[in-house]
Phi, psi and omega in degrees: 000146178276153177285146175256122182288141177295137178093358179272169181291325176299320179297318178299313182294318177297321178295314182298315180294318182291320179292319181294318179293316178298321179293321179290340177271312187282324183299313175298323178295315178297319180297319179299314180298316180295319181293318186281320188267315189264314185262347180054039177250170177281136179278127176235121182278128177230139182296315181300321184278323186256357174238309185291316180298317177293327177294316178297314178299320178296319178297311182295311183291325176297317178294318180297313178297323179295317180295318180294323178295316180296320181289324181287337179286334182282000000 
């Protein structure tokens, strides 16, 4: 595989995808733990909360990290 240079568009896309996928895995697990241990409520999986929010968060955080990488490179 070829290396992806920091600050490139490929780097931005990889950051967004990795953060979004990690969020879609970790956020429901964290929510399940909070529901079972702290609030004693039933865990309900919902697409807007457990899929759309991590994708949105991944896009925002990926862009922020990408901009910071580009500024630190200059």
